[in-house]
C-alpha positions as CSV (number, residue, x, y, z in Angstrom):
1,M,50.0,-74.7,-10.9
2,N,50.2,-71.1,-11.0
3,H,52.1,-70.8,-7.8
4,N,54.8,-73.0,-9.2
5,K,55.0,-70.8,-12.3
6,A,55.5,-67.7,-10.2
7,V,58.2,-69.6,-8.5
8,S,59.9,-70.8,-11.6
9,K,60.1,-67.0,-12.9
10,I,61.5,-65.8,-9.5
11,T,63.9,-68.5,-9.9
12,F,64.9,-67.7,-13.4
13,A,65.3,-64.1,-12.5
14,A,67.7,-65.0,-9.5
15,V,69.6,-67.3,-11.7
16,L,69.9,-64.9,-14.8
17,F,71.3,-62.3,-12.2
18,A,73.6,-64.7,-10.8
19,L,74.9,-65.8,-14.3
20,A,75.3,-62.1,-15.2
21,C,77.4,-61.3,-12.3
22,A,79.3,-64.4,-12.5
23,L,80.1,-64.4,-16.1
24,Q,80.6,-60.8,-16.7
25,T,82.2,-59.4,-13.3
26,P,85.8,-60.2,-13.0
27,A,86.7,-62.1,-9.5
28,R,83.2,-61.5,-8.2
29,A,81.6,-63.9,-5.9
30,G,84.5,-66.4,-6.2
31,V,84.1,-66.9,-9.9
32,T,86.7,-65.8,-12.5
33,A,85.2,-64.3,-15.6
34,P,86.0,-65.6,-19.1
35,E,88.5,-63.3,-20.7
36,K,87.0,-61.2,-23.4
37,S,88.8,-60.9,-26.7
38,K,89.4,-57.4,-27.9
39,N,87.1,-58.1,-31.0
40,S,84.3,-59.9,-29.2
41,F,81.6,-57.3,-30.1
42,Q,82.8,-56.7,-33.6
43,S,81.0,-59.6,-35.6
44,G,78.0,-62.0,-35.3
45,A,80.4,-64.9,-35.8
46,D,81.7,-64.3,-32.0
47,F,78.1,-64.3,-30.8
48,L,77.4,-67.8,-32.3
49,S,79.0,-70.8,-31.2
50,R,79.7,-72.4,-34.7
51,E,81.9,-75.2,-33.3
52,K,79.3,-76.6,-30.9
53,T,75.7,-76.5,-30.0
54,G,74.9,-73.6,-28.0
55,H,72.7,-74.2,-25.1
56,I,69.8,-71.7,-24.0
57,W,68.7,-71.6,-20.3
58,P,65.1,-73.5,-20.2
59,D,62.9,-70.7,-18.9
60,M,62.1,-67.3,-20.6
61,I,60.4,-64.3,-19.2
62,F,58.1,-62.1,-21.4
63,L,57.2,-58.7,-19.6
64,H,53.9,-57.0,-20.3
65,G,54.9,-53.6,-22.0
66,T,52.5,-50.6,-21.8
67,S,49.4,-50.9,-24.0
68,Y,48.1,-48.8,-26.6
69,D,44.7,-49.6,-26.0
70,E,44.6,-51.8,-22.7
71,L,40.8,-51.4,-22.4
72,A,40.1,-53.2,-25.8
73,Y,42.1,-56.2,-24.8
74,T,40.9,-59.5,-24.6
75,M,39.1,-60.6,-21.3
76,S,37.7,-57.2,-21.0
77,R,34.3,-58.4,-21.5
78,N,34.8,-61.1,-18.9
79,R,36.2,-58.6,-16.5
80,D,33.2,-56.1,-17.0
81,A,30.7,-58.7,-16.8
82,V,32.1,-60.0,-13.5
83,R,32.2,-56.2,-12.3
84,K,28.5,-55.9,-13.1
85,T,27.5,-58.9,-11.4
86,L,29.6,-57.9,-8.4
87,L,27.9,-54.6,-8.3
88,R,24.5,-56.2,-8.8
89,E,24.9,-58.5,-5.7
90,F,26.4,-55.6,-3.8
91,G,23.7,-53.2,-4.7
92,S,21.2,-55.8,-3.6
93,L,22.7,-55.5,-0.1
94,F,22.3,-51.6,0.1
95,I,18.8,-51.4,0.6
96,P,18.4,-53.7,3.8
97,L,21.8,-52.4,5.0
98,A,20.7,-48.7,4.6
99,A,17.4,-49.6,6.5
100,A,19.3,-50.9,9.2
101,N,21.4,-47.5,9.4
102,V,24.8,-49.4,8.5
103,N,27.6,-46.9,7.6
104,L,27.3,-46.8,3.6
105,S,30.3,-44.6,3.2
106,N,32.5,-47.5,5.0
107,L,30.7,-50.0,3.0
108,A,31.3,-48.4,-0.4
109,E,35.1,-48.2,0.5
110,T,34.9,-51.8,1.0
111,I,33.3,-52.7,-2.1
112,T,35.6,-50.4,-4.1
113,Q,38.6,-52.3,-2.5
114,V,37.2,-55.6,-3.7
115,I,36.5,-54.5,-7.1
116,M,40.2,-53.1,-7.4
117,S,41.5,-56.3,-5.9
118,F,39.6,-58.3,-8.5
119,D,41.1,-56.1,-11.3
120,Q,44.6,-56.8,-9.9
121,I,44.0,-60.6,-9.9
122,H,42.6,-60.4,-13.4
123,N,45.4,-58.6,-14.6
124,K,48.0,-61.1,-12.9
125,R,46.2,-63.9,-14.4
126,K,46.1,-62.4,-17.7
127,D,49.8,-61.9,-17.6
128,E,50.6,-65.2,-16.5
129,A,48.4,-66.6,-19.3
130,M,50.4,-64.5,-21.8
131,Q,53.7,-65.6,-20.3
132,G,52.7,-69.4,-21.0
133,I,51.3,-68.9,-24.3
134,L,54.3,-66.9,-25.6
135,E,57.0,-69.1,-23.9
136,N,55.4,-72.4,-25.1
137,Q,54.5,-71.2,-28.5
138,F,57.9,-70.1,-29.1
139,R,59.7,-73.4,-28.0
140,A,57.2,-75.4,-30.0
141,E,57.8,-73.2,-33.2
142,V,61.5,-73.5,-33.0
143,D,61.2,-77.4,-32.6
144,E,58.7,-77.6,-35.7
145,L,61.4,-75.9,-37.7
146,Y,64.1,-78.2,-36.8
147,R,61.7,-81.1,-37.7
148,A,60.4,-79.5,-41.0
149,Y,64.0,-79.2,-42.3
150,G,65.0,-82.7,-40.8
151,L,67.7,-81.4,-38.6
152,G,68.5,-83.8,-35.9
153,D,70.4,-83.4,-32.7
154,G,73.5,-83.8,-34.4
155,L,72.9,-80.6,-36.7
156,R,71.2,-78.3,-34.2
157,K,73.4,-75.2,-33.7
158,V,71.1,-74.2,-30.7
159,D,69.1,-76.0,-28.2
160,F,67.0,-75.3,-24.9
161,L,68.4,-77.1,-21.8
162,Y,65.8,-79.5,-20.2
163,S,64.4,-77.9,-17.1
164,G,64.5,-81.0,-15.3
165,S,68.0,-81.9,-15.9
166,P,70.3,-82.3,-12.8
167,M,72.5,-79.3,-14.0
168,V,69.7,-77.0,-14.3
169,R,68.4,-78.0,-10.7
170,D,71.8,-77.7,-9.2
171,L,72.2,-74.2,-10.9
172,K,68.8,-73.2,-9.5
173,T,69.7,-74.6,-6.1
174,H,73.0,-72.6,-6.1
175,S,71.3,-69.4,-7.5
176,T,70.7,-67.9,-4.0
177,R,74.2,-68.3,-2.8
178,K,77.0,-65.9,-3.0
179,S,79.0,-68.0,-5.4
180,L,78.4,-70.3,-8.4
181,P,80.3,-73.5,-9.4
182,M,82.0,-72.8,-12.6
183,E,81.6,-76.0,-14.1
184,L,77.8,-75.4,-14.2
185,L,77.9,-72.0,-15.9
186,N,80.1,-73.4,-18.7
187,N,76.8,-75.5,-19.8
188,V,74.8,-72.3,-20.2
189,D,75.5,-70.1,-23.5
190,Y,72.4,-68.1,-24.0
191,V,69.4,-66.7,-22.1
192,L,66.2,-65.5,-23.8
193,Y,63.8,-62.9,-22.4
194,G,61.2,-60.5,-24.1
195,S,58.4,-58.2,-23.9
196,Y,54.9,-57.8,-25.6
197,L,52.7,-55.1,-26.2
198,M,49.2,-55.6,-27.2
199,Q,48.6,-53.2,-30.2
200,D,44.8,-53.9,-30.3
201,K,42.4,-56.7,-29.5
202,N,43.6,-58.8,-32.5
203,S,47.4,-57.9,-32.8
204,V,50.5,-58.2,-30.5
205,S,54.1,-56.9,-30.9
206,V,56.6,-59.2,-29.3
207,T,60.2,-58.6,-28.9
208,V,62.7,-61.5,-28.1
209,T,66.4,-60.7,-26.8
210,V,69.2,-63.4,-27.0
211,E,71.7,-62.6,-24.5
212,K,75.2,-64.3,-24.6
213,L,76.3,-65.0,-21.1
214,S,80.0,-65.1,-21.6
215,T,80.2,-61.5,-23.2
216,G,76.9,-59.8,-22.5
217,Q,76.2,-59.3,-26.1
218,T,72.5,-59.4,-27.1
219,R,70.6,-59.8,-30.3
220,S,67.0,-58.8,-30.6
221,F,64.2,-59.7,-32.6
222,E,60.6,-58.3,-33.3
223,A,57.5,-59.2,-34.9
224,S,53.8,-58.1,-34.9
225,A,51.0,-60.2,-35.7
226,P,47.8,-61.9,-34.3
227,L,48.6,-63.7,-31.2
228,A,48.1,-67.1,-32.8
229,T,51.0,-66.4,-35.5
230,V,53.3,-63.9,-33.9
231,M,55.5,-66.5,-32.2
232,K,56.1,-68.6,-35.4
233,L,57.4,-65.3,-37.0
234,L,59.8,-64.9,-34.1
235,A,60.9,-68.4,-34.0
236,R,61.8,-68.3,-37.8
237,K,64.0,-65.1,-37.2
238,V,65.7,-66.6,-34.1
239,F,66.2,-70.1,-36.0
240,D,67.5,-68.6,-38.9
241,F,70.0,-66.4,-36.9
242,F,71.5,-69.6,-35.3
243,Q,71.0,-72.1,-38.0
244,S,72.0,-70.4,-41.1
245,N,74.8,-71.4,-42.8
246,E,78.0,-69.1,-42.2
247,Y,79.2,-67.5,-45.2
248,S,82.5,-65.9,-46.2
249,D,82.8,-62.2,-45.3
250,W,82.5,-59.6,-48.2
251,V,85.7,-59.0,-50.1
252,D,86.3,-55.6,-51.4
253,P,87.0,-56.4,-55.2
254,Q,88.5,-52.9,-55.8
255,P,90.5,-52.2,-52.6
256,D,92.7,-49.5,-54.5
257,L,89.7,-47.4,-55.1
258,Q,88.3,-44.7,-53.1
259,W,84.7,-43.8,-53.5
260,I,83.3,-40.0,-53.1
261,P,79.7,-39.3,-53.0
262,P,78.1,-36.6,-55.2
263,A,78.0,-32.9,-54.0
264,P,76.0,-32.4,-50.9
265,G,72.4,-31.4,-51.9
266,Q,73.2,-32.2,-55.7
267,P,72.7,-35.9,-56.1
268,R,72.0,-35.4,-59.9
269,A,73.7,-33.4,-62.5
270,T,74.7,-33.2,-66.3
271,A,77.7,-35.2,-67.5
272,A,79.8,-32.0,-67.6
273,G,78.7,-31.1,-64.1
274,A,79.5,-34.5,-62.7
275,R,82.9,-34.3,-64.3
276,L,83.8,-30.8,-63.0
277,Y,82.8,-32.0,-59.5
278,C,85.0,-35.2,-59.7
279,R,88.0,-33.4,-61.1
280,G,87.6,-31.0,-58.2
281,Q,87.7,-34.0,-55.8
282,N,90.9,-35.2,-57.5
283,G,89.1,-38.1,-59.0
284,R,87.2,-39.3,-62.0
285,L,83.9,-40.8,-63.1
286,P,83.8,-44.5,-62.6
287,Y,83.5,-47.2,-65.3
288,A,80.3,-49.2,-65.2
289,R,81.8,-52.3,-63.9
290,E,83.6,-50.4,-61.2
291,L,80.1,-48.9,-60.3
292,L,78.4,-52.2,-60.4
293,M,81.0,-54.1,-58.5
294,A,81.0,-51.4,-55.6
295,S,77.1,-51.3,-55.5
296,Q,77.1,-55.0,-54.6
297,G,78.9,-54.3,-51.4
298,T,76.2,-51.8,-50.2
299,S,77.3,-48.7,-48.0
300,Y,77.8,-51.1,-45.1
301,R,80.7,-52.9,-46.2
302,P,84.4,-51.8,-47.1
303,G,84.7,-50.4,-50.8
304,G,80.8,-50.5,-51.1
305,I,78.4,-47.9,-52.1
306,P,74.4,-47.9,-52.1
307,P,72.5,-50.1,-54.5
308,L,71.9,-48.4,-57.8
309,Q,68.5,-46.7,-58.2
310,E,66.1,-48.6,-60.5
311,N,65.4,-47.1,-63.8
312,D,68.0,-44.3,-63.3
313,I,70.8,-43.1,-65.2
314,Y,74.5,-42.9,-64.0
315,M,77.5,-41.2,-65.5
316,V,80.5,-43.4,-66.5
317,L,83.7,-43.0,-67.9
318,D,83.1,-46.0,-70.6
319,K,84.0,-45.3,-74.1
320,Q,82.8,-48.0,-76.7
321,R,82.3,-47.5,-80.6
322,R,82.1,-43.7,-80.3
323,D,84.2,-41.0,-78.8
324,E,81.4,-39.6,-76.8
325,Q,79.8,-39.5,-73.3
326,Y,78.4,-42.8,-72.2
327,Y,75.9,-43.6,-69.5
328,F,74.8,-46.5,-67.5
329,F,70.9,-47.3,-67.6
330,T,69.7,-49.4,-64.8
331,G,66.5,-51.4,-64.5
332,R,64.1,-51.8,-67.5
333,A,66.1,-48.7,-69.4
334,G,69.1,-50.9,-69.4
335,E,67.2,-53.5,-71.5
336,A,66.8,-51.2,-74.6
337,T,68.6,-51.5,-77.9
338,G,72.3,-51.0,-77.2
339,G,72.4,-52.6,-73.7
340,P,72.9,-50.7,-70.4
341,V,75.8,-48.6,-71.5
342,R,75.3,-46.3,-74.2
343,T,75.3,-42.7,-75.3
344,S,72.6,-40.0,-75.1
345,A,71.4,-40.7,-78.6
346,G,67.6,-40.4,-78.5
347,Y,67.6,-38.0,-75.4
348,S,68.0,-34.2,-75.3
349,V,70.1,-33.3,-72.3
350,I,70.5,-36.1,-69.8
351,T,70.6,-35.3,-66.0
352,G,71.4,-38.4,-64.0
353,S,73.1,-39.6,-60.8
354,Y,76.8,-39.9,-60.2
355,W,79.6,-41.1,-58.1
356,C,83.5,-40.0,-58.3
357,V,86.3,-42.3,-57.6
358,R,90.1,-42.1,-57.1
359,G,92.3,-44.6,-58.3
360,T,93.5,-46.6,-61.3
361,A,90.9,-48.9,-63.1
362,N,91.9,-52.7,-62.7
363,R,93.2,-54.9,-65.2
364,Q,89.6,-56.3,-66.0
365,V,88.2,-52.8,-66.8
366,S,91.2,-51.9,-68.8
367,V,91.1,-55.0,-71.2
368,Y,87.5,-53.9,-72.2
369,E,88.7,-50.2,-72.9
370,E,91.6,-51.3,-74.9
371,I,89.5,-53.6,-77.2
372,Y,86.9,-50.6,-77.6
373,A,89.8,-48.1,-78.4
374,L,91.1,-50.5,-81.0
375,I,87.4,-50.8,-82.5
376,R,87.1,-47.0,-82.3
377,K,90.5,-46.5,-84.2
378,P,89.7,-45.4,-88.0
379,G,92.7,-47.5,-89.4
380,T,91.8,-50.8,-87.9
381,P,91.1,-53.5,-90.6
382,Q,87.5,-55.0,-90.6
383,P,88.8,-58.7,-90.0
384,V,90.5,-57.2,-86.8
385,R,87.2,-55.5,-85.7
386,E,85.5,-58.8,-86.2
387,A,88.1,-60.7,-84.0
388,L,87.7,-57.8,-81.4
389,E,83.8,-57.8,-81.6
390,C,84.0,-61.8,-81.4
391,I,86.1,-61.4,-78.0
392,L,83.7,-58.9,-76.5
393,A,80.7,-61.1,-77.4
394,K,82.2,-64.2,-75.7
395,L,83.1,-62.1,-72.7
396,D,79.4,-61.1,-72.4
397,D,80.5,-57.5,-72.6
398,F,77.6,-54.9,-72.0
399,G,77.8,-53.5,-75.6
400,A,78.9,-57.0,-77.3
401,R,77.2,-57.5,-80.7
402,Q,76.3,-61.3,-80.8
403,E,76.4,-61.2,-84.6
404,N,80.1,-61.3,-84.4
405,A,80.3,-64.3,-81.7
406,G,80.8,-67.0,-84.2
407,A,83.7,-65.4,-86.0
408,F,86.1,-67.7,-83.9
409,S,85.3,-70.8,-81.8
410,T,87.1,-69.6,-79.0
411,I,88.6,-66.5,-77.4
412,E,92.1,-67.8,-77.6
413,E,91.6,-68.4,-81.5
414,A,90.5,-64.7,-82.0
415,A,93.6,-63.6,-79.7
416,E,96.0,-65.6,-81.9
417,F,94.5,-64.1,-85.0
418,L,95.1,-60.6,-83.8
419,S,98.7,-61.4,-82.4
420,E,99.4,-62.7,-86.1
421,A,97.9,-59.3,-87.4
422,G,100.2,-57.3,-85.1
423,Y,97.4,-56.5,-82.3
424,T,98.1,-57.4,-78.9
425,V,95.2,-58.0,-76.6
426,N,95.7,-58.6,-72.8
427,L,92.7,-61.0,-71.8
428,P,91.4,-60.7,-68.5
429,E,92.2,-63.5,-65.9
């Protein structure tokens, strides 16, 4: 059984090497490599075979990495026990052999070689055992996830090839030759291999790498846990990677804006300091809505900035009912009376975070600013103010006053009233 396992892994290594050479090296060994697109390494969508079920080569290899505490690894007690037994048995031979004038130096060397050979055999068996445990557990956990979610063969986006199938047998048969039939290679999309590292006697760190044979792209997944559960964690990660629904890419909601980070070494400033820095960068402070939309993209997508810090204060350009500097309060601070966008009332001098931006505010932001500008205007009649406040409340604006939400049944009725009163409001689309 162990011999067959070793042969299987050697065969796998030979096939993997042959696949890599055939599929990635143009015109080598009589096989033409598939043409790679210029963007083949740009996105995860290219890595996955969304239009069909991806096929994984049936064998996996797990290599033993350097251990942090090899002597504390499991089976060490068994090894030490056998060592002591061997030494006791060999020691019982020393006395009569010494009496018979046997060369004890040669005998000691022989005994040492026997013990070292035992250690090598022990480690080999231990590695083979780990190989089988990791490989079998991984397969079982992946299959269990498909069963748990009721995903039949028609919904599987990835599957292991059957090791006994004619295609796999033929491919293994051809692996020692200089050329591989292309029709066989087309049925293999991915190979999986990995490594494991014993962290202590109860914990293991395992890495699994998925390689797409047609491009050479790889994706790696890691988990650290007790041996009994580590492959469950890894199987979940690989399962999610292949099986999760494909979602549309992030679309920059403010493509005309250019974001400028705060001054190097000065991520916080007063409002005056932040405005001065932004003017020096030919920019301005952002409106709260611009700041929020950009932070939703994170700093890894076009037009995005890092997520806003919890319980922080950001300088913004918003103006609501007062012609003063306004701030955007995040987290629990934003839940206070007045909402997340408010003045420094109740504070002395605010030192907060800031970003700068270049570009003109979009229509949605401009609508809110126009409404607040009319509310701030001293000569605006009270009925008009109520209609404006009603629109803000129905639009769920940051600073809306809900007591005015019922002044009109709909936003359109409020806008019609304003039009009759000589006020034009360009409602957001």
